[in-house]
PDB file of N, H, CA, C and O in Angstrom:
ATOM      1  N   MET A   1      74.497 101.884  49.108  1.00  0.00           N
ATOM      2  CA  MET A   1      74.849 103.048  49.913  1.00  0.00           C
ATOM      3  C   MET A   1      76.157 102.753  50.635  1.00  0.00           C
ATOM      4  O   MET A   1      76.263 101.737  51.322  1.00  0.00           O
ATOM      5  N   GLY A   2      77.152 103.618  50.492  1.00  0.00           N
ATOM      6  H   GLY A   2      77.066 104.443  49.934  1.00  0.00           H
ATOM      7  CA  GLY A   2      78.435 103.448  51.140  1.00  0.00           C
ATOM      8  C   GLY A   2      78.392 103.794  52.620  1.00  0.00           C
ATOM      9  O   GLY A   2      77.458 104.445  53.088  1.00  0.00           O
ATOM     10  N   ALA A   3      79.404 103.356  53.350  1.00  0.00           N
ATOM     11  H   ALA A   3      80.163 102.827  52.970  1.00  0.00           H
ATOM     12  CA  ALA A   3      79.458 103.589  54.800  1.00  0.00           C
ATOM     13  C   ALA A   3      79.432 105.075  55.130  1.00  0.00           C
ATOM     14  O   ALA A   3      78.847 105.476  56.136  1.00  0.00           O
ATOM     15  N   GLY A   4      80.059 105.894  54.294  1.00  0.00           N
ATOM     16  H   GLY A   4      80.534 105.569  53.477  1.00  0.00           H
ATOM     17  CA  GLY A   4      80.085 107.331  54.552  1.00  0.00           C
ATOM     18  C   GLY A   4      78.727 107.990  54.385  1.00  0.00           C
ATOM     19  O   GLY A   4      78.526 109.128  54.809  1.00  0.00           O
ATOM     20  N   GLN A   5      77.795 107.275  53.767  1.00  0.00           N
ATOM     21  H   GLN A   5      77.958 106.351  53.422  1.00  0.00           H
ATOM     22  CA  GLN A   5      76.467 107.840  53.537  1.00  0.00           C
ATOM     23  C   GLN A   5      75.461 107.409  54.598  1.00  0.00           C
ATOM     24  O   GLN A   5      74.341 107.919  54.633  1.00  0.00           O
ATOM     25  N   LEU A   6      75.845 106.487  55.453  1.00  0.00           N
ATOM     26  H   LEU A   6      76.755 106.072  55.425  1.00  0.00           H
ATOM     27  CA  LEU A   6      74.942 106.027  56.510  1.00  0.00           C
ATOM     28  C   LEU A   6      74.995 106.951  57.716  1.00  0.00           C
ATOM     29  O   LEU A   6      76.043 107.530  58.007  1.00  0.00           O
ATOM     30  N   PRO A   7      73.892 107.095  58.413  1.00  0.00           N
ATOM     31  CA  PRO A   7      73.950 107.793  59.697  1.00  0.00           C
ATOM     32  C   PRO A   7      74.883 107.019  60.632  1.00  0.00           C
ATOM     33  O   PRO A   7      75.021 105.802  60.513  1.00  0.00           O
ATOM     34  N   TYR A   8      75.511 107.722  61.543  1.00  0.00           N
ATOM     35  H   TYR A   8      75.400 108.712  61.639  1.00  0.00           H
ATOM     36  CA  TYR A   8      76.530 107.109  62.405  1.00  0.00           C
ATOM     37  C   TYR A   8      76.026 105.833  63.078  1.00  0.00           C
ATOM     38  O   TYR A   8      76.710 104.810  63.042  1.00  0.00           O
ATOM     39  N   ARG A   9      74.860 105.875  63.682  1.00  0.00           N
ATOM     40  H   ARG A   9      74.305 106.706  63.712  1.00  0.00           H
ATOM     41  CA  ARG A   9      74.349 104.714  64.427  1.00  0.00           C
ATOM     42  C   ARG A   9      74.258 103.479  63.523  1.00  0.00           C
ATOM     43  O   ARG A   9      74.659 102.387  63.923  1.00  0.00           O
ATOM     44  N   GLN A  10      73.743 103.649  62.333  1.00  0.00           N
ATOM     45  H   GLN A  10      73.417 104.537  62.008  1.00  0.00           H
ATOM     46  CA  GLN A  10      73.649 102.515  61.404  1.00  0.00           C
ATOM     47  C   GLN A  10      75.033 102.036  60.977  1.00  0.00           C
ATOM     48  O   GLN A  10      75.285 100.836  60.869  1.00  0.00           O
ATOM     49  N   TRP A  11      75.920 102.992  60.738  1.00  0.00           N
ATOM     50  H   TRP A  11      75.715 103.967  60.826  1.00  0.00           H
ATOM     51  CA  TRP A  11      77.277 102.641  60.315  1.00  0.00           C
ATOM     52  C   TRP A  11      77.994 101.832  61.395  1.00  0.00           C
ATOM     53  O   TRP A  11      78.602 100.804  61.098  1.00  0.00           O
ATOM     54  N   ILE A  12      77.923 102.296  62.655  1.00  0.00           N
ATOM     55  H   ILE A  12      77.429 103.131  62.896  1.00  0.00           H
ATOM     56  CA  ILE A  12      78.645 101.607  63.731  1.00  0.00           C
ATOM     57  C   ILE A  12      78.020 100.243  64.006  1.00  0.00           C
ATOM     58  O   ILE A  12      78.742  99.284  64.279  1.00  0.00           O
ATOM     59  N   GLU A  13      76.704 100.137  63.940  1.00  0.00           N
ATOM     60  H   GLU A  13      76.118 100.916  63.718  1.00  0.00           H
ATOM     61  CA  GLU A  13      76.058  98.836  64.137  1.00  0.00           C
ATOM     62  C   GLU A  13      76.481  97.851  63.055  1.00  0.00           C
ATOM     63  O   GLU A  13      76.731  96.680  63.340  1.00  0.00           O
ATOM     64  N   ARG A  14      76.562  98.320  61.821  1.00  0.00           N
ATOM     65  H   ARG A  14      76.359  99.272  61.588  1.00  0.00           H
ATOM     66  CA  ARG A  14      77.001  97.457  60.722  1.00  0.00           C
ATOM     67  C   ARG A  14      78.460  97.060  60.910  1.00  0.00           C
ATOM     68  O   ARG A  14      78.817  95.899  60.713  1.00  0.00           O
ATOM     69  N   ALA A  15      79.302  98.013  61.288  1.00  0.00           N
ATOM     70  H   ALA A  15      79.012  98.956  61.449  1.00  0.00           H
ATOM     71  CA  ALA A  15      80.722  97.710  61.496  1.00  0.00           C
ATOM     72  C   ALA A  15      80.898  96.693  62.621  1.00  0.00           C
ATOM     73  O   ALA A  15      81.704  95.770  62.501  1.00  0.00           O
ATOM     74  N   LEU A  16      80.158  96.852  63.702  1.00  0.00           N
ATOM     75  H   LEU A  16      79.503  97.602  63.799  1.00  0.00           H
ATOM     76  CA  LEU A  16      80.257  95.904  64.811  1.00  0.00           C
ATOM     77  C   LEU A  16      79.782  94.515  64.387  1.00  0.00           C
ATOM     78  O   LEU A  16      80.385  93.511  64.766  1.00  0.00           O
ATOM     79  N   ALA A  17      78.721  94.455  63.615  1.00  0.00           N
ATOM     80  H   ALA A  17      78.231  95.270  63.307  1.00  0.00           H
ATOM     81  CA  ALA A  17      78.223  93.173  63.131  1.00  0.00           C
ATOM     82  C   ALA A  17      79.235  92.511  62.193  1.00  0.00           C
ATOM     83  O   ALA A  17      79.438  91.298  62.252  1.00  0.00           O
ATOM     84  N   ASP A  18      79.867  93.305  61.332  1.00  0.00           N
ATOM     85  H   ASP A  18      79.702  94.290  61.284  1.00  0.00           H
ATOM     86  CA  ASP A  18      80.843  92.769  60.385  1.00  0.00           C
ATOM     87  C   ASP A  18      82.124  92.303  61.080  1.00  0.00           C
ATOM     88  O   ASP A  18      82.668  91.250  60.746  1.00  0.00           O
ATOM     89  N   LEU A  19      82.597  93.082  62.038  1.00  0.00           N
ATOM     90  H   LEU A  19      82.155  93.937  62.309  1.00  0.00           H
ATOM     91  CA  LEU A  19      83.870  92.784  62.688  1.00  0.00           C
ATOM     92  C   LEU A  19      83.742  91.769  63.821  1.00  0.00           C
ATOM     93  O   LEU A  19      84.675  91.014  64.092  1.00  0.00           O
ATOM     94  N   GLY A  20      82.585  91.755  64.480  1.00  0.00           N
ATOM     95  H   GLY A  20      81.827  92.369  64.259  1.00  0.00           H
ATOM     96  CA  GLY A  20      82.355  90.802  65.563  1.00  0.00           C
ATOM     97  C   GLY A  20      83.224  90.991  66.790  1.00  0.00           C
ATOM     98  O   GLY A  20      83.643  90.000  67.388  1.00  0.00           O
ATOM     99  N   PRO A  21      83.515  92.228  67.195  1.00  0.00           N
ATOM    100  CA  PRO A  21      84.374  92.401  68.364  1.00  0.00           C
ATOM    101  C   PRO A  21      83.625  92.052  69.657  1.00  0.00           C
ATOM    102  O   PRO A  21      82.396  92.099  69.716  1.00  0.00           O
ATOM    103  N   ALA A  22      84.390  91.708  70.671  1.00  0.00           N
ATOM    104  H   ALA A  22      85.388  91.671  70.623  1.00  0.00           H
ATOM    105  CA  ALA A  22      83.817  91.530  72.005  1.00  0.00           C
ATOM    106  C   ALA A  22      83.825  92.895  72.675  1.00  0.00           C
ATOM    107  O   ALA A  22      84.851  93.574  72.699  1.00  0.00           O
ATOM    108  N   ILE A  23      82.703  93.289  73.208  1.00  0.00           N
ATOM    109  H   ILE A  23      81.869  92.737  73.188  1.00  0.00           H
ATOM    110  CA  ILE A  23      82.610  94.581  73.880  1.00  0.00           C
ATOM    111  C   ILE A  23      82.663  94.320  75.372  1.00  0.00           C
ATOM    112  O   ILE A  23      81.829  93.603  75.926  1.00  0.00           O
ATOM    113  N   SER A  24      83.654  94.913  76.009  1.00  0.00           N
ATOM    114  H   SER A  24      84.331  95.495  75.559  1.00  0.00           H
ATOM    115  CA  SER A  24      83.880  94.695  77.431  1.00  0.00           C
ATOM    116  C   SER A  24      83.248  95.830  78.234  1.00  0.00           C
ATOM    117  O   SER A  24      83.606  96.993  78.048  1.00  0.00           O
ATOM    118  N   PRO A  25      82.316  95.502  79.120  1.00  0.00           N
ATOM    119  CA  PRO A  25      81.710  96.552  79.940  1.00  0.00           C
ATOM    120  C   PRO A  25      82.678  97.020  81.023  1.00  0.00           C
ATOM    121  O   PRO A  25      83.604  96.299  81.392  1.00  0.00           O
ATOM    122  N   ILE A  26      82.461  98.210  81.518  1.00  0.00           N
ATOM    123  H   ILE A  26      81.709  98.796  81.218  1.00  0.00           H
ATOM    124  CA  ILE A  26      83.238  98.712  82.653  1.00  0.00           C
ATOM    125  C   ILE A  26      82.670  98.049  83.905  1.00  0.00           C
ATOM    126  O   ILE A  26      81.474  98.140  84.177  1.00  0.00           O
ATOM    127  N   THR A  27      83.527  97.391  84.651  1.00  0.00           N
ATOM    128  H   THR A  27      84.499  97.316  84.429  1.00  0.00           H
ATOM    129  CA  THR A  27      83.070  96.683  85.840  1.00  0.00           C
ATOM    130  C   THR A  27      83.535  97.389  87.105  1.00  0.00           C
ATOM    131  O   THR A  27      84.397  98.266  87.069  1.00  0.00           O
ATOM    132  N   LEU A  28      82.951  96.991  88.209  1.00  0.00           N
ATOM    133  H   LEU A  28      82.250  96.278  88.239  1.00  0.00           H
ATOM    134  CA  LEU A  28      83.381  97.533  89.503  1.00  0.00           C
ATOM    135  C   LEU A  28      84.822  97.149  89.804  1.00  0.00           C
ATOM    136  O   LEU A  28      85.543  97.912  90.448  1.00  0.00           O
ATOM    137  N   ASP A  29      85.254  95.964  89.343  1.00  0.00           N
ATOM    138  H   ASP A  29      84.668  95.345  88.820  1.00  0.00           H
ATOM    139  CA  ASP A  29      86.648  95.559  89.542  1.00  0.00           C
ATOM    140  C   ASP A  29      87.604  96.535  88.865  1.00  0.00           C
ATOM    141  O   ASP A  29      88.642  96.883  89.429  1.00  0.00           O
ATOM    142  N   PHE A  30      87.255  96.978  87.653  1.00  0.00           N
ATOM    143  H   PHE A  30      86.412  96.696  87.195  1.00  0.00           H
ATOM    144  CA  PHE A  30      88.103  97.941  86.939  1.00  0.00           C
ATOM    145  C   PHE A  30      88.126  99.269  87.687  1.00  0.00           C
ATOM    146  O   PHE A  30      89.189  99.859  87.885  1.00  0.00           O
ATOM    147  N   ALA A  31      86.952  99.734  88.099  1.00  0.00           N
ATOM    148  H   ALA A  31      86.090  99.255  87.938  1.00  0.00           H
ATOM    149  CA  ALA A  31      86.858 101.023  88.789  1.00  0.00           C
ATOM    150  C   ALA A  31      87.629 100.990  90.103  1.00  0.00           C
ATOM    151  O   ALA A  31      88.322 101.946  90.449  1.00  0.00           O
ATOM    152  N   GLU A  32      87.504  99.882  90.831  1.00  0.00           N
ATOM    153  H   GLU A  32      86.941  99.105  90.549  1.00  0.00           H
ATOM    154  CA  GLU A  32      88.211  99.758  92.109  1.00  0.00           C
ATOM    155  C   GLU A  32      89.722  99.749  91.890  1.00  0.00           C
ATOM    156  O   GLU A  32      90.462 100.404  92.624  1.00  0.00           O
ATOM    157  N   ARG A  33      90.179  99.010  90.882  1.00  0.00           N
ATOM    158  H   ARG A  33      89.578  98.478  90.285  1.00  0.00           H
ATOM    159  CA  ARG A  33      91.614  98.958  90.585  1.00  0.00           C
ATOM    160  C   ARG A  33      92.126 100.325  90.154  1.00  0.00           C
ATOM    161  O   ARG A  33      93.238 100.713  90.509  1.00  0.00           O
ATOM    162  N   GLN A  34      91.325 101.051  89.394  1.00  0.00           N
ATOM    163  H   GLN A  34      90.421 100.736  89.106  1.00  0.00           H
ATOM    164  CA  GLN A  34      91.709 102.384  88.939  1.00  0.00           C
ATOM    165  C   GLN A  34      91.947 103.313  90.124  1.00  0.00           C
ATOM    166  O   GLN A  34      92.879 104.117  90.118  1.00  0.00           O
ATOM    167  N   MET A  35      91.103 103.196  91.131  1.00  0.00           N
ATOM    168  H   MET A  35      90.345 102.544  91.136  1.00  0.00           H
ATOM    169  CA  MET A  35      91.225 104.079  92.298  1.00  0.00           C
ATOM    170  C   MET A  35      92.551 103.885  93.028  1.00  0.00           C
ATOM    171  O   MET A  35      93.034 104.805  93.687  1.00  0.00           O
ATOM    172  N   ALA A  36      93.141 102.701  92.916  1.00  0.00           N
ATOM    173  H   ALA A  36      92.749 101.954  92.381  1.00  0.00           H
ATOM    174  CA  ALA A  36      94.398 102.406  93.600  1.00  0.00           C
ATOM    175  C   ALA A  36      95.631 102.742  92.759  1.00  0.00           C
ATOM    176  O   ALA A  36      96.755 102.686  93.256  1.00  0.00           O
ATOM    177  N   LEU A  37      95.421 103.091  91.486  1.00  0.00           N
ATOM    178  H   LEU A  37      94.507 103.137  91.082  1.00  0.00           H
ATOM    179  CA  LEU A  37      96.561 103.376  90.609  1.00  0.00           C
ATOM    180  C   LEU A  37      97.138 104.759  90.871  1.00  0.00           C
ATOM    181  O   LEU A  37      96.394 105.698  91.155  1.00  0.00           O
ATOM    182  N   PRO A  38      98.455 104.895  90.780  1.00  0.00           N
ATOM    183  CA  PRO A  38      99.058 106.224  90.863  1.00  0.00           C
ATOM    184  C   PRO A  38      98.695 107.054  89.632  1.00  0.00           C
ATOM    185  O   PRO A  38      98.243 106.511  88.624  1.00  0.00           O
ATOM    186  N   PHE A  39      98.889 108.332  89.716  1.00  0.00           N
ATOM    187  H   PHE A  39      99.256 108.773  90.536  1.00  0.00           H
ATOM    188  CA  PHE A  39      98.488 109.241  88.646  1.00  0.00           C
ATOM    189  C   PHE A  39      99.587 109.422  87.600  1.00  0.00           C
ATOM    190  O   PHE A  39      99.904 110.547  87.213  1.00  0.00           O
ATOM    191  N   HIS A  40     100.163 108.317  87.148  1.00  0.00           N
ATOM    192  H   HIS A  40      99.905 107.403  87.462  1.00  0.00           H
ATOM    193  CA  HIS A  40     101.123 108.407  86.041  1.00  0.00           C
ATOM    194  C   HIS A  40     100.416 108.974  84.815  1.00  0.00           C
ATOM    195  O   HIS A  40     100.961 109.803  84.086  1.00  0.00           O
ATOM    196  N   HIS A  41      99.199 108.509  84.612  1.00  0.00           N
ATOM    197  H   HIS A  41      98.756 107.836  85.204  1.00  0.00           H
ATOM    198  CA  HIS A  41      98.399 108.962  83.472  1.00  0.00           C
ATOM    199  C   HIS A  41      97.359 109.936  84.005  1.00  0.00           C
ATOM    200  O   HIS A  41      96.540 109.558  84.843  1.00  0.00           O
ATOM    201  N   ARG A  42      97.372 111.163  83.546  1.00  0.00           N
ATOM    202  H   ARG A  42      98.038 111.470  82.866  1.00  0.00           H
ATOM    203  CA  ARG A  42      96.453 112.188  84.050  1.00  0.00           C
ATOM    204  C   ARG A  42      95.025 112.018  83.541  1.00  0.00           C
ATOM    205  O   ARG A  42      94.086 112.577  84.108  1.00  0.00           O
ATOM    206  N   ASP A  43      94.870 111.251  82.478  1.00  0.00           N
ATOM    207  H   ASP A  43      95.633 110.798  82.018  1.00  0.00           H
ATOM    208  CA  ASP A  43      93.545 111.017  81.895  1.00  0.00           C
ATOM    209  C   ASP A  43      92.854 109.890  82.662  1.00  0.00           C
ATOM    210  O   ASP A  43      93.367 108.772  82.687  1.00  0.00           O
ATOM    211  N   PRO A  44      91.705 110.153  83.286  1.00  0.00           N
ATOM    212  CA  PRO A  44      91.040 109.092  84.041  1.00  0.00           C
ATOM    213  C   PRO A  44      90.655 107.895  83.175  1.00  0.00           C
ATOM    214  O   PRO A  44      90.652 106.765  83.662  1.00  0.00           O
ATOM    215  N   PHE A  45      90.330 108.121  81.902  1.00  0.00           N
ATOM    216  H   PHE A  45      90.332 109.039  81.506  1.00  0.00           H
ATOM    217  CA  PHE A  45      90.008 106.998  81.030  1.00  0.00           C
ATOM    218  C   PHE A  45      91.258 106.176  80.738  1.00  0.00           C
ATOM    219  O   PHE A  45      91.179 104.954  80.615  1.00  0.00           O
ATOM    220  N   GLY A  46      92.403 106.829  80.627  1.00  0.00           N
ATOM    221  H   GLY A  46      92.467 107.822  80.727  1.00  0.00           H
ATOM    222  CA  GLY A  46      93.663 106.109  80.445  1.00  0.00           C
ATOM    223  C   GLY A  46      93.954 105.210  81.635  1.00  0.00           C
ATOM    224  O   GLY A  46      94.382 104.069  81.465  1.00  0.00           O
ATOM    225  N   ARG A  47      93.721 105.725  82.849  1.00  0.00           N
ATOM    226  H   ARG A  47      93.373 106.652  82.986  1.00  0.00           H
ATOM    227  CA  ARG A  47      93.905 104.904  84.047  1.00  0.00           C
ATOM    228  C   ARG A  47      92.902 103.758  84.082  1.00  0.00           C
ATOM    229  O   ARG A  47      93.230 102.658  84.527  1.00  0.00           O
ATOM    230  N   LEU A  48      91.679 104.010  83.615  1.00  0.00           N
ATOM    231  H   LEU A  48      91.412 104.903  83.254  1.00  0.00           H
ATOM    232  CA  LEU A  48      90.673 102.950  83.572  1.00  0.00           C
ATOM    233  C   LEU A  48      91.099 101.850  82.603  1.00  0.00           C
ATOM    234  O   LEU A  48      90.919 100.667  82.891  1.00  0.00           O
ATOM    235  N   LEU A  49      91.658 102.232  81.463  1.00  0.00           N
ATOM    236  H   LEU A  49      91.804 103.193  81.229  1.00  0.00           H
ATOM    237  CA  LEU A  49      92.159 101.237  80.515  1.00  0.00           C
ATOM    238  C   LEU A  49      93.303 100.430  81.129  1.00  0.00           C
ATOM    239  O   LEU A  49      93.364  99.212  80.961  1.00  0.00           O
ATOM    240  N   ALA A  50      94.202 101.101  81.836  1.00  0.00           N
ATOM    241  H   ALA A  50      94.152 102.091  81.972  1.00  0.00           H
ATOM    242  CA  ALA A  50      95.298 100.397  82.502  1.00  0.00           C
ATOM    243  C   ALA A  50      94.743  99.426  83.537  1.00  0.00           C
ATOM    244  O   ALA A  50      95.202  98.288  83.633  1.00  0.00           O
ATOM    245  N   ALA A  51      93.760  99.873  84.308  1.00  0.00           N
ATOM    246  H   ALA A  51      93.387 100.798  84.230  1.00  0.00           H
ATOM    247  CA  ALA A  51      93.154  99.012  85.322  1.00  0.00           C
ATOM    248  C   ALA A  51      92.502  97.793  84.683  1.00  0.00           C
ATOM    249  O   ALA A  51      92.645  96.679  85.188  1.00  0.00           O
ATOM    250  N   GLN A  52      91.791  97.989  83.582  1.00  0.00           N
ATOM    251  H   GLN A  52      91.675  98.894  83.171  1.00  0.00           H
ATOM    252  CA  GLN A  52      91.151  96.873  82.897  1.00  0.00           C
ATOM    253  C   GLN A  52      92.194  95.859  82.443  1.00  0.00           C
ATOM    254  O   GLN A  52      92.015  94.652  82.607  1.00  0.00           O
ATOM    255  N   CYS A  53      93.268  96.355  81.879  1.00  0.00           N
ATOM    256  H   CYS A  53      93.414  97.336  81.746  1.00  0.00           H
ATOM    257  CA  CYS A  53      94.332  95.458  81.411  1.00  0.00           C
ATOM    258  C   CYS A  53      94.946  94.680  82.570  1.00  0.00           C
ATOM    259  O   CYS A  53      95.243  93.493  82.437  1.00  0.00           O
ATOM    260  N   LEU A  54      95.134  95.341  83.694  1.00  0.00           N
ATOM    261  H   LEU A  54      94.893  96.305  83.802  1.00  0.00           H
ATOM    262  CA  LEU A  54      95.705  94.664  84.854  1.00  0.00           C
ATOM    263  C   LEU A  54      94.746  93.622  85.418  1.00  0.00           C
ATOM    264  O   LEU A  54      95.161  92.507  85.734  1.00  0.00           O
ATOM    265  N   VAL A  55      93.483  93.970  85.547  1.00  0.00           N
ATOM    266  H   VAL A  55      93.146  94.876  85.290  1.00  0.00           H
ATOM    267  CA  VAL A  55      92.489  93.036  86.090  1.00  0.00           C
ATOM    268  C   VAL A  55      92.306  91.841  85.161  1.00  0.00           C
ATOM    269  O   VAL A  55      92.231  90.702  85.621  1.00  0.00           O
ATOM    270  N   GLU A  56      92.235  92.091  83.874  1.00  0.00           N
ATOM    271  H   GLU A  56      92.295  93.016  83.499  1.00  0.00           H
ATOM    272  CA  GLU A  56      91.969  91.035  82.898  1.00  0.00           C
ATOM    273  C   GLU A  56      93.238  90.342  82.393  1.00  0.00           C
ATOM    274  O   GLU A  56      93.159  89.406  81.597  1.00  0.00           O
ATOM    275  N   SER A  57      94.409  90.801  82.854  1.00  0.00           N
ATOM    276  H   SER A  57      94.473  91.561  83.501  1.00  0.00           H
ATOM    277  CA  SER A  57      95.696  90.250  82.396  1.00  0.00           C
ATOM    278  C   SER A  57      95.782  90.242  80.877  1.00  0.00           C
ATOM    279  O   SER A  57      96.090  89.224  80.258  1.00  0.00           O
ATOM    280  N   MET A  58      95.502  91.408  80.290  1.00  0.00           N
ATOM    281  H   MET A  58      95.252  92.235  80.793  1.00  0.00           H
ATOM    282  CA  MET A  58      95.564  91.514  78.840  1.00  0.00           C
ATOM    283  C   MET A  58      96.407  92.726  78.457  1.00  0.00           C
ATOM    284  O   MET A  58      96.519  93.675  79.233  1.00  0.00           O
ATOM    285  N   PRO A  59      96.997  92.699  77.270  1.00  0.00           N
ATOM    286  CA  PRO A  59      97.817  93.834  76.825  1.00  0.00           C
ATOM    287  C   PRO A  59      96.942  94.984  76.344  1.00  0.00           C
ATOM    288  O   PRO A  59      95.748  94.823  76.093  1.00  0.00           O
ATOM    289  N   ILE A  60      97.567  96.139  76.227  1.00  0.00           N
ATOM    290  H   ILE A  60      98.537  96.270  76.431  1.00  0.00           H
ATOM    291  CA  ILE A  60      96.897  97.298  75.653  1.00  0.00           C
ATOM    292  C   ILE A  60      97.586  97.627  74.331  1.00  0.00           C
ATOM    293  O   ILE A  60      98.802  97.485  74.208  1.00  0.00           O
ATOM    294  N   VAL A  61      96.825  98.057  73.368  1.00  0.00           N
ATOM    295  H   VAL A  61      95.837  98.173  73.468  1.00  0.00           H
ATOM    296  CA  VAL A  61      97.378  98.504  72.093  1.00  0.00           C
ATOM    297  C   VAL A  61      97.424 100.018  72.158  1.00  0.00           C
ATOM    298  O   VAL A  61      96.389 100.679  72.079  1.00  0.00           O
ATOM    299  N   SER A  62      98.625 100.571  72.303  1.00  0.00           N
ATOM    300  H   SER A  62      99.466 100.034  72.368  1.00  0.00           H
ATOM    301  CA  SER A  62      98.774 102.016  72.460  1.00  0.00           C
ATOM    302  C   SER A  62     100.215 102.429  72.177  1.00  0.00           C
ATOM    303  O   SER A  62     101.155 101.671  72.415  1.00  0.00           O
ATOM    304  N   ALA A  63     100.363 103.620  71.674  1.00  0.00           N
ATOM    305  H   ALA A  63      99.599 104.236  71.480  1.00  0.00           H
ATOM    306  CA  ALA A  63     101.692 104.203  71.504  1.00  0.00           C
ATOM    307  C   ALA A  63     102.098 104.996  72.738  1.00  0.00           C
ATOM    308  O   ALA A  63     103.219 105.501  72.802  1.00  0.00           O
ATOM    309  N   ASP A  64     101.211 105.114  73.715  1.00  0.00           N
ATOM    310  H   ASP A  64     100.300 104.704  73.663  1.00  0.00           H
ATOM    311  CA  ASP A  64     101.446 105.924  74.910  1.00  0.00           C
ATOM    312  C   ASP A  64     102.304 105.152  75.914  1.00  0.00           C
ATOM    313  O   ASP A  64     101.824 104.219  76.559  1.00  0.00           O
ATOM    314  N   SER A  65     103.561 105.540  76.041  1.00  0.00           N
ATOM    315  H   SER A  65     103.950 106.298  75.517  1.00  0.00           H
ATOM    316  CA  SER A  65     104.497 104.814  76.895  1.00  0.00           C
ATOM    317  C   SER A  65     104.191 104.949  78.387  1.00  0.00           C
ATOM    318  O   SER A  65     104.776 104.225  79.192  1.00  0.00           O
ATOM    319  N   VAL A  66     103.305 105.838  78.771  1.00  0.00           N
ATOM    320  H   VAL A  66     102.829 106.426  78.117  1.00  0.00           H
ATOM    321  CA  VAL A  66     102.975 105.981  80.193  1.00  0.00           C
ATOM    322  C   VAL A  66     102.336 104.703  80.739  1.00  0.00           C
ATOM    323  O   VAL A  66     102.421 104.439  81.939  1.00  0.00           O
ATOM    324  N   PHE A  67     101.702 103.911  79.881  1.00  0.00           N
ATOM    325  H   PHE A  67     101.634 104.125  78.907  1.00  0.00           H
ATOM    326  CA  PHE A  67     101.116 102.642  80.337  1.00  0.00           C
ATOM    327  C   PHE A  67     102.179 101.685  80.863  1.00  0.00           C
ATOM    328  O   PHE A  67     101.885 100.829  81.697  1.00  0.00           O
ATOM    329  N   ASP A  68     103.415 101.825  80.379  1.00  0.00           N
ATOM    330  H   ASP A  68     103.654 102.521  79.702  1.00  0.00           H
ATOM    331  CA  ASP A  68     104.510 100.979  80.849  1.00  0.00           C
ATOM    332  C   ASP A  68     104.732 101.160  82.354  1.00  0.00           C
ATOM    333  O   ASP A  68     105.139 100.222  83.040  1.00  0.00           O
ATOM    334  N   GLN A  69     104.467 102.354  82.860  1.00  0.00           N
ATOM    335  H   GLN A  69     104.136 103.115  82.303  1.00  0.00           H
ATOM    336  CA  GLN A  69     104.682 102.636  84.283  1.00  0.00           C
ATOM    337  C   GLN A  69     103.697 101.889  85.178  1.00  0.00           C
ATOM    338  O   GLN A  69     103.928 101.770  86.382  1.00  0.00           O
ATOM    339  N   TYR A  70     102.613 101.390  84.614  1.00  0.00           N
ATOM    340  H   TYR A  70     102.426 101.487  83.637  1.00  0.00           H
ATOM    341  CA  TYR A  70     101.635 100.623  85.372  1.00  0.00           C
ATOM    342  C   TYR A  70     101.920  99.121  85.330  1.00  0.00           C
ATOM    343  O   TYR A  70     101.237  98.340  85.992  1.00  0.00           O
ATOM    344  N   GLY A  71     102.922  98.720  84.556  1.00  0.00           N
ATOM    345  H   GLY A  71     103.477  99.355  84.018  1.00  0.00           H
ATOM    346  CA  GLY A  71     103.212  97.302  84.424  1.00  0.00           C
ATOM    347  C   GLY A  71     102.300  96.592  83.443  1.00  0.00           C
ATOM    348  O   GLY A  71     102.198  95.365  83.446  1.00  0.00           O
ATOM    349  N   VAL A  72     101.641  97.369  82.610  1.00  0.00           N
ATOM    350  H   VAL A  72     101.723  98.366  82.607  1.00  0.00           H
ATOM    351  CA  VAL A  72     100.762  96.821  81.585  1.00  0.00           C
ATOM    352  C   VAL A  72     101.615  96.423  80.381  1.00  0.00           C
ATOM    353  O   VAL A  72     102.519  97.162  79.989  1.00  0.00           O
ATOM    354  N   THR A  73     101.334  95.271  79.800  1.00  0.00           N
ATOM    355  H   THR A  73     100.599  94.671  80.119  1.00  0.00           H
ATOM    356  CA  THR A  73     102.010  94.885  78.563  1.00  0.00           C
ATOM    357  C   THR A  73     101.443  95.729  77.439  1.00  0.00           C
ATOM    358  O   THR A  73     100.239  95.715  77.184  1.00  0.00           O
ATOM    359  N   ARG A  74     102.328  96.471  76.764  1.00  0.00           N
ATOM    360  H   ARG A  74     103.306  96.482  76.971  1.00  0.00           H
ATOM    361  CA  ARG A  74     101.882  97.379  75.711  1.00  0.00           C
ATOM    362  C   ARG A  74     102.347  96.856  74.365  1.00  0.00           C
ATOM    363  O   ARG A  74     103.518  96.526  74.179  1.00  0.00           O
ATOM    364  N   VAL A  75     101.411  96.788  73.433  1.00  0.00           N
ATOM    365  H   VAL A  75     100.460  97.056  73.585  1.00  0.00           H
ATOM    366  CA  VAL A  75     101.706  96.349  72.075  1.00  0.00           C
ATOM    367  C   VAL A  75     101.655  97.577  71.196  1.00  0.00           C
ATOM    368  O   VAL A  75     100.675  98.321  71.223  1.00  0.00           O
ATOM    369  N   TRP A  76     102.704  97.798  70.414  1.00  0.00           N
ATOM    370  H   TRP A  76     103.500  97.193  70.393  1.00  0.00           H
ATOM    371  CA  TRP A  76     102.814  98.920  69.476  1.00  0.00           C
ATOM    372  C   TRP A  76     103.494 100.077  70.176  1.00  0.00           C
ATOM    373  O   TRP A  76     103.379 100.234  71.391  1.00  0.00           O
ATOM    374  N   GLY A  77     104.170 100.850  69.444  1.00  0.00           N
ATOM    375  H   GLY A  77     104.264 100.723  68.456  1.00  0.00           H
ATOM    376  CA  GLY A  77     104.757 102.059  69.990  1.00  0.00           C
ATOM    377  C   GLY A  77     106.186 101.919  70.230  1.00  0.00           C
ATOM    378  O   GLY A  77     106.830 102.860  70.693  1.00  0.00           O
TER     379      GLY A  77
END
């Protein structure tokens, strides 16, 4: 059975098992940092991603140049 024939839940579980990514939970540190960020990015999830990158000192993979305004290292774009 191909991936396109699996129900979504089974497909994503298999993909996660195959790829082995680390899943990062949303923490209070991220939420707190997000609250202090200016509204360069109007999307609250975008600001949360910027906050996570700042707290964890990690780059973001995005073509959205607005992340540059937060001082986040952006890869791609």
